[in-house]
Backbone as numpy.savetxt, mean C-alpha at the origin, in Angstrom:
# Nx Ny Nz CAx CAy CAz Cx Cy Cz
-10.04 16.00 -13.98 -8.73 17.05 -14.44 -7.77 16.30 -15.20
-7.07 16.82 -15.67 -5.50 16.56 -16.21 -4.57 16.86 -15.18
-4.12 15.98 -14.79 -2.97 15.73 -13.61 -1.56 16.23 -13.83
-1.23 16.41 -15.38 0.25 16.78 -15.97 1.02 15.78 -16.02
0.78 14.68 -15.46 1.76 13.61 -15.51 1.90 12.90 -16.69
3.22 12.49 -17.32 3.24 11.54 -18.80 2.91 10.40 -18.13
2.33 9.81 -17.14 2.27 8.50 -16.80 1.04 8.16 -16.61
0.26 6.91 -16.23 -1.00 6.80 -15.56 -1.13 7.12 -14.18
-2.26 7.78 -13.33 -1.64 7.63 -11.99 -2.13 6.48 -11.21
-1.18 5.71 -10.22 -1.10 4.66 -9.83 -1.70 4.72 -8.55
-2.08 5.95 -7.86 -2.41 6.13 -6.05 -2.63 7.38 -5.97
-4.30 7.31 -5.43 -5.04 8.59 -4.96 -5.01 8.63 -3.26
-5.21 9.75 -2.68 -5.71 9.78 -1.35 -5.80 10.92 -1.02
-7.22 11.26 -0.75 -8.07 12.60 0.25 -7.50 12.57 0.96
-7.18 14.15 1.49 -6.91 14.83 2.83 -7.99 14.26 4.12
-7.49 14.54 5.25 -8.43 14.35 6.32 -9.69 15.09 6.39
-9.26 16.35 5.97 -10.67 17.64 5.24 -11.26 17.08 4.40
-10.91 16.32 3.57 -11.34 16.18 2.36 -11.57 17.14 1.30
-10.82 18.05 1.58 -10.35 19.55 0.38 -9.32 18.66 -0.56
-8.23 18.42 -0.08 -7.15 17.68 -1.49 -7.29 16.40 -1.69
-6.08 16.22 -2.75 -6.07 15.00 -2.91 -4.64 14.92 -3.32
-4.16 13.87 -3.04 -3.02 13.30 -3.74 -2.71 12.48 -4.94
-1.35 12.56 -5.99 -1.64 11.58 -6.56 -0.16 11.35 -6.76
0.24 9.96 -7.52 1.63 9.72 -8.13 1.14 9.34 -9.34
2.42 8.90 -9.85 2.12 8.14 -11.31 2.86 6.97 -11.67
2.72 6.23 -12.31 3.73 5.02 -12.30 5.03 5.41 -13.05
6.18 4.76 -11.98 7.87 5.10 -12.44 7.89 6.71 -12.44
7.26 7.61 -12.02 7.67 8.92 -11.50 8.37 9.23 -10.19
9.21 9.92 -10.29 9.66 10.05 -9.12 9.42 11.66 -8.16
7.56 11.76 -8.52 7.34 13.09 -7.72 6.01 12.32 -7.23
5.23 13.48 -6.58 3.80 13.21 -6.48 3.18 14.71 -6.20
1.81 14.69 -6.32 1.24 16.24 -6.54 0.06 16.23 -5.84
-0.17 17.49 -5.49 -1.12 17.58 -4.82 -2.28 18.71 -5.39
-3.58 18.27 -5.57 -4.28 19.44 -6.00 -5.55 19.79 -5.04
-6.25 20.67 -5.79 -7.55 20.74 -4.69 -8.75 19.98 -5.60
-9.45 20.08 -5.47 -10.49 19.27 -5.68 -11.54 19.98 -6.71
-10.73 21.17 -7.32 -11.33 21.48 -8.47 -10.02 21.22 -9.36
-9.24 20.85 -9.44 -7.71 20.44 -9.93 -7.14 21.53 -10.25
-6.82 22.28 -9.33 -5.88 22.90 -9.16 -4.67 22.45 -8.62
-3.62 22.51 -9.46 -2.11 22.11 -8.74 -1.98 23.14 -7.67
-1.31 22.17 -6.23 -1.51 23.19 -5.59 0.35 23.31 -5.06
0.63 21.92 -4.95 2.43 21.47 -5.22 2.77 20.37 -5.86
3.82 20.28 -6.45 4.59 19.40 -6.53 5.93 18.45 -5.68
5.83 17.60 -5.13 7.25 17.47 -4.27 7.50 16.36 -5.07
9.48 16.38 -5.12 9.85 15.49 -5.67 10.94 15.20 -4.57
11.97 14.11 -4.66 12.59 13.69 -3.64 13.23 12.39 -3.69
12.78 11.72 -4.63 12.94 10.01 -4.65 14.40 9.86 -5.59
14.71 8.86 -5.07 16.04 8.48 -6.35 14.76 7.31 -7.27
14.06 6.82 -7.13 12.98 6.05 -7.43 11.32 6.39 -7.35
10.66 5.48 -8.26 9.12 5.91 -8.16 8.36 5.81 -6.72
7.45 6.11 -6.68 6.49 6.30 -5.45 5.22 5.21 -6.17
5.18 3.94 -5.17 3.95 2.94 -5.08 3.27 2.94 -4.18
3.21 4.16 -3.16 2.25 4.15 -2.33 2.17 5.67 -1.42
1.23 6.07 -1.44 1.07 7.45 -1.00 -0.33 7.43 -0.41
-0.29 8.40 0.49 -1.80 8.77 1.36 -1.47 10.10 2.63
-2.82 10.12 3.11 -2.19 10.95 4.39 -2.74 10.56 5.62
-2.31 11.23 6.37 -2.09 10.55 7.81 -3.26 11.17 8.99
-3.40 11.16 9.85 -4.50 11.92 10.26 -4.33 13.34 10.83
-3.04 13.20 11.11 -2.47 14.69 11.74 -2.18 15.60 10.38
-2.44 15.35 8.85 -2.25 16.01 7.66 -1.30 15.92 7.30
0.01 14.71 7.82 1.28 14.73 6.76 0.86 13.83 5.75
1.80 14.02 4.94 1.70 12.92 3.78 3.11 11.68 3.96
2.46 10.44 3.52 3.67 9.33 3.85 3.75 9.05 2.37
4.45 8.62 1.46 4.99 8.14 0.77 5.79 7.00 0.90
5.75 5.97 -0.13 6.48 4.40 -0.29 6.78 4.74 -1.77
8.42 4.63 -1.52 9.29 4.70 -3.04 9.75 3.10 -2.77
9.89 2.88 -4.90 10.43 1.54 -4.54 12.06 1.49 -4.60
12.71 2.39 -4.05 14.12 2.16 -3.47 14.04 1.27 -2.16
13.21 1.23 -1.56 13.04 0.29 -0.53 12.59 1.40 0.50
12.54 2.57 0.63 11.97 3.64 1.61 10.83 4.35 1.63
10.66 4.55 3.08 9.36 5.65 3.27 9.67 6.69 3.81
8.62 8.06 3.30 9.03 9.12 3.96 7.71 9.79 4.49
7.81 10.87 5.17 7.08 11.12 6.16 6.85 12.96 5.69
6.04 13.43 5.06 6.20 15.06 4.64 5.36 15.89 5.85
5.51 17.00 5.71 4.55 17.90 6.31 3.53 18.56 5.26
2.63 19.28 5.32 1.72 19.54 4.63 2.14 20.64 3.51
3.67 21.12 3.66 4.04 21.88 2.79 4.86 21.36 2.02
5.15 19.99 2.17 5.93 19.23 1.39 7.27 18.99 2.06
7.94 19.77 2.81 9.04 19.48 4.06 8.96 18.03 4.49
10.06 17.45 4.01 10.48 16.14 4.21 10.84 15.80 6.05
10.05 15.59 6.53 9.87 15.12 8.25 11.09 14.13 8.65
10.92 12.79 7.82 11.51 11.76 8.21 11.83 10.92 7.21
12.76 10.12 6.62 12.59 9.42 5.64 13.32 7.59 6.24
12.96 6.68 6.03 13.64 5.36 6.52 13.77 4.40 5.58
14.55 3.71 5.52 14.61 2.20 5.20 13.56 1.12 5.79
12.67 0.46 4.94 11.50 0.06 5.29 11.58 -1.51 4.72
12.88 -1.76 3.66 12.50 -2.64 3.06 13.94 -3.04 2.63
14.20 -4.08 2.96 15.63 -4.45 2.62 16.27 -4.42 1.08
17.29 -3.78 0.71 17.71 -3.93 -0.72 16.71 -3.27 -1.16
16.62 -3.38 -2.81 15.80 -2.42 -3.48 14.44 -3.33 -3.80
13.32 -2.18 -3.76 12.02 -3.09 -4.09 10.53 -2.21 -3.05
9.49 -2.64 -3.79 8.28 -2.61 -3.05 7.54 -2.13 -4.03
6.39 -2.56 -3.61 5.27 -3.62 -4.76 4.29 -2.75 -4.54
3.64 -2.92 -3.40 2.50 -2.68 -2.83 2.32 -1.99 -1.16
1.25 -1.15 -0.74 1.35 -0.63 0.61 0.05 -0.59 0.81
0.05 -0.44 2.12 -1.70 -0.04 2.52 -1.50 0.47 4.40
-2.44 0.97 4.23 -2.29 2.29 5.72 -3.46 1.68 6.51
-3.25 1.60 8.00 -4.69 1.24 8.88 -5.59 2.48 8.78
-6.93 1.69 8.82 -8.24 2.68 9.26 -7.89 3.93 10.69
-7.09 3.66 11.49 -6.80 4.89 12.73 -5.31 5.14 12.13
-4.47 4.85 10.82 -3.63 5.63 10.37 -1.97 5.49 10.91
-2.30 4.31 11.81 -1.26 4.35 13.06 -0.19 3.12 12.43
-0.36 2.54 11.23 0.46 1.46 10.65 0.01 1.24 9.06
1.32 1.29 8.81 1.53 0.93 7.30 1.66 -0.60 7.16
1.43 -1.08 6.01 2.25 -2.16 5.43 2.98 -1.95 3.98
3.82 -3.04 3.89 4.42 -3.01 2.59 5.14 -4.32 2.21
5.13 -4.77 0.77 5.79 -5.68 0.62 7.03 -5.41 -0.48
7.70 -6.34 -0.43 8.67 -6.33 -1.31 8.86 -6.76 -2.83
8.92 -5.72 -3.62 8.63 -6.33 -5.47 9.52 -7.37 -5.46
9.79 -8.04 -6.43 10.61 -8.72 -7.38 10.28 -9.20 -8.49
10.50 -8.90 -9.47 10.70 -9.40 -11.16 10.13 -10.79 -11.36
10.91 -11.45 -10.20 10.62 -13.01 -10.38 10.46 -13.76 -8.95
9.55 -14.40 -9.23 9.42 -15.47 -7.86 10.48 -15.59 -7.19
10.02 -15.03 -5.70 11.49 -15.53 -4.59 10.72 -15.06 -3.75
11.55 -14.82 -2.42 10.99 -14.46 -1.01 10.23 -12.76 -1.08
9.09 -13.00 -1.00 7.96 -11.61 -1.07 7.72 -11.23 0.31
8.51 -10.68 0.86 8.62 -10.45 2.52 7.39 -9.21 2.55
6.62 -9.14 3.62 5.81 -8.41 4.12 6.47 -7.76 5.63
5.97 -6.41 5.56 6.35 -5.50 6.73 5.03 -4.99 7.41
5.08 -5.15 8.54 4.37 -3.72 9.08 5.09 -2.49 9.95
4.87 -1.50 9.48 5.39 -0.17 9.68 4.77 0.75 10.48
5.55 1.36 11.49 4.79 2.24 12.81 4.87 3.79 11.68
3.64 4.16 11.84 3.48 4.92 10.66 3.97 6.63 11.32
4.20 6.73 12.73 5.10 7.68 13.32 6.56 7.68 12.98
7.01 6.45 13.28 8.38 6.31 13.49 8.89 6.18 12.23
8.28 5.43 11.57 8.68 4.19 10.50 9.77 3.26 10.41
9.34 2.80 12.04 10.15 1.45 12.23 9.74 0.39 11.84
10.04 -0.39 10.87 9.79 -1.35 10.06 10.04 -2.64 11.07
9.07 -3.81 10.96 9.09 -4.95 11.26 8.90 -5.97 10.08
9.78 -7.15 9.64 9.50 -8.05 9.14 8.87 -9.25 9.52
7.50 -9.45 9.33 6.68 -10.40 9.82 6.60 -11.71 8.80
7.04 -11.34 7.95 7.19 -12.93 7.08 7.14 -12.66 5.34
7.23 -13.51 4.75 7.47 -13.77 3.29 6.57 -15.17 2.87
6.33 -14.95 1.78 5.83 -15.94 0.79 7.03 -16.34 -0.31
7.16 -17.23 -0.24 8.41 -18.19 -1.18 7.63 -18.37 -2.50
8.29 -18.04 -3.63 7.91 -18.35 -5.17 6.47 -17.65 -5.52
6.03 -16.29 -4.81 4.88 -15.65 -5.15 5.10 -14.06 -4.70
4.65 -14.12 -5.97 4.82 -12.49 -6.15 3.48 -11.40 -5.66
3.73 -10.95 -4.55 3.05 -10.05 -3.80 2.11 -8.75 -4.83
0.62 -8.82 -5.10 0.41 -8.05 -6.11 -0.33 -6.61 -5.46
-1.11 -7.08 -3.97 -1.83 -6.04 -3.58 -1.90 -6.23 -2.09
-1.98 -5.20 -1.26 -1.93 -5.54 0.38 -3.17 -4.39 0.91
-3.76 -4.61 1.83 -4.80 -4.19 2.89 -4.82 -4.74 4.18
-4.90 -3.46 4.93 -5.22 -3.29 6.61 -6.07 -3.28 7.26
-6.40 -3.46 7.99 -7.58 -3.65 8.73 -7.98 -2.41 9.77
-9.06 -2.04 10.38 -8.78 -0.60 10.97 -7.56 -0.14 11.90
-7.03 -1.38 12.63 -6.29 -1.29 13.68 -4.81 -1.28 13.52
-4.77 -2.09 12.19 -3.40 -2.80 11.83 -2.90 -3.73 12.43
-3.81 -4.28 13.00 -3.36 -5.63 13.39 -3.32 -6.72 12.62
-3.76 -6.75 11.79 -4.00 -7.78 10.60 -4.10 -7.09 9.41
-2.98 -7.71 8.55 -2.81 -7.90 6.98 -3.31 -8.58 6.42
-4.04 -8.27 5.11 -4.26 -9.23 3.89 -3.42 -9.28 2.79
-3.19 -10.03 2.02 -1.93 -10.19 0.62 -2.78 -10.75 -0.07
-2.57 -10.49 -1.67 -2.86 -11.28 -2.35 -1.72 -11.44 -3.77
-1.79 -12.59 -4.14 -0.48 -12.86 -5.28 -0.79 -13.26 -6.77
0.57 -12.55 -7.68 0.30 -12.76 -9.02 -0.04 -14.60 -9.34
0.26 -15.53 -8.78 0.04 -16.97 -8.89 -0.96 -17.77 -8.57
-1.45 -17.48 -7.63 -2.81 -18.10 -7.59 -3.96 -17.35 -6.86
-5.07 -18.21 -6.20 -6.05 -16.86 -5.86 -6.33 -17.10 -4.52
-5.19 -17.30 -3.71 -5.64 -17.38 -2.02 -4.88 -16.19 -1.59
-5.61 -15.49 -0.64 -5.45 -14.81 0.44 -4.46 -15.00 1.84
-3.49 -14.31 1.64 -2.96 -14.55 3.13 -3.12 -13.58 4.05
-3.10 -13.90 5.15 -3.61 -13.41 6.48 -2.59 -12.99 7.40
-2.02 -12.36 7.71 -0.75 -11.88 8.34 -1.02 -10.75 9.96
-0.60 -11.29 11.17 -0.25 -10.49 12.12 0.98 -9.90 12.30
1.42 -9.30 13.28 2.96 -8.81 13.85 3.59 -10.31 14.05
2.87 -11.44 14.31 3.90 -12.61 14.82 3.82 -13.03 13.21
3.45 -12.82 12.32 3.71 -13.79 11.42 2.51 -14.18 10.20
2.95 -15.44 9.47 1.37 -15.75 8.76 0.71 -16.52 9.49
-0.92 -15.98 9.46 -1.66 -16.34 10.40 -2.66 -17.79 9.65
-2.60 -17.64 8.46 -3.80 -18.82 7.59 -3.90 -18.15 6.09
-4.06 -19.08 5.46 -4.47 -18.52 4.08 -6.05 -19.04 3.77
-6.10 -18.27 2.63 -7.78 -18.23 2.39 -7.75 -18.51 0.95
-8.75 -19.85 0.61 -8.53 -20.05 -1.10 -10.12 -19.39 -1.55
-9.91 -18.49 -2.81 -11.14 -17.98 -3.32 -11.67 -18.73 -4.22
-13.46 -18.69 -4.20 -13.94 -19.74 -4.96 -13.39 -19.01 -6.64
-12.78 -19.08 -7.08 -12.41 -18.82 -8.64 -11.54 -19.43 -8.96
-10.88 -19.44 -10.30 -10.16 -20.30 -11.06 -8.70 -19.68 -11.37
-9.32 -18.35 -11.42 -8.50 -17.12 -11.38 -7.17 -17.06 -10.62
-5.95 -16.91 -11.40 -4.69 -16.45 -10.60 -5.07 -14.99 -10.37
-3.66 -14.32 -9.67 -3.69 -12.71 -9.66 -4.40 -11.92 -8.94
-4.36 -11.74 -7.82 -5.42 -11.02 -6.85 -5.21 -9.47 -7.33
-6.24 -8.96 -7.51 -5.69 -7.74 -8.27 -6.10 -6.34 -7.25
-6.96 -6.38 -6.33 -7.48 -5.80 -4.89 -7.94 -6.52 -3.89
-7.75 -5.84 -2.94 -8.15 -6.07 -1.47 -8.91 -4.50 -0.40
-9.64 -5.09 0.25 -9.91 -4.37 1.30 -11.18 -4.95 2.11
-10.61 -4.43 3.58 -11.82 -4.60 4.98 -12.58 -4.35 4.91
-13.94 -4.58 5.55 -14.85 -3.96 5.74 -14.53 -3.09 6.90
-15.66 -2.15 7.55 -15.57 -1.18 8.25 -15.49 -1.50 9.56
-16.17 -3.06 9.78 -16.25 -3.45 11.38 -15.06 -4.79 11.38
-14.05 -4.79 10.04 -13.13 -5.86 10.15 -13.66 -7.44 10.10
-14.68 -7.47 10.10 -15.51 -8.98 9.89 -15.10 -9.14 8.69
-15.04 -8.59 7.48 -15.01 -9.46 6.13 -13.23 -8.43 5.30
-13.17 -9.49 4.28 -12.31 -9.17 3.11 -12.64 -9.23 1.92
-12.58 -7.97 0.88 -13.17 -8.23 -0.18 -11.76 -8.40 -1.26
-12.22 -9.37 -2.48 -10.93 -9.87 -3.23 -11.24 -9.83 -4.49
-10.34 -8.44 -5.40 -10.62 -8.57 -6.40 -9.85 -9.55 -7.42
-10.63 -10.21 -8.77 -9.52 -11.19 -9.33 -9.07 -10.67 -10.82
-8.36 -11.27 -11.32 -8.05 -10.88 -13.05 -9.33 -11.13 -13.70
-10.35 -12.01 -13.68 -11.50 -12.93 -14.32 -12.72 -12.02 -13.92
-12.32 -10.90 -13.30 -13.53 -9.71 -13.44 -14.16 -10.04 -11.88
-14.10 -11.18 -11.38 -14.74 -11.55 -10.05 -14.12 -10.84 -8.74
-15.09 -10.54 -7.72 -14.74 -10.40 -6.22 -15.26 -11.43 -5.30
-14.29 -11.96 -4.60 -14.81 -12.78 -3.98 -14.55 -12.16 -2.08
-15.60 -12.59 -1.04 -15.64 -12.37 0.76 -15.30 -13.19 0.84
-14.50 -13.02 2.17 -14.27 -13.90 3.15 -14.66 -13.31 4.86
-14.62 -14.10 5.36 -14.71 -13.59 6.73 -14.01 -13.80 7.27
-12.81 -12.76 8.33 -11.60 -12.91 9.06 -11.14 -13.96 9.72
-12.19 -14.15 10.50 -12.33 -15.16 11.68 -12.37 -16.71 10.76
-12.28 -16.76 9.91 -12.63 -18.10 9.18 -13.75 -18.52 8.84
């Protein structure tokens, strides 16, 4: 179905009951909720900058991550319940939600390579904790395991996957590819594996325990 956005769709998310779908679009300051038949249920605006992350929490509330460095929680009717600064200054390029819906992760964006901060965020209070950074590497995608205790990040400059806990960088894994630019990440349901997609059309699998 046609979303009515004037730009490409950059995020999607199913509701917990599987009957609704959220969508946001590149560099737009709003998101839309649709039925599965494509009927527009609501359009929610309220950001000064565009949304780079969006999804449903287990209780049916909606979270959004904006490139102005904030995260917000909305109820099912589109009323904003909470909004907090989760990334210092301006920025935000990638986000993820843990499988249990309790933890968010966000990476700060930068046009030029610099300190790329990785933050863990409590999905209920939106309290953020800076857990570390990558110097001179631009984070392109993030993933969280089922409990939110482990995050994975990929970057534009090389083929390494960085693993993070709330205490900081745990270790880095190098993929068996010559490609730079990690484009996608996900954890397996049992948290034993990470799948990573790359710009050369390949996928690499890693064990999380090394």
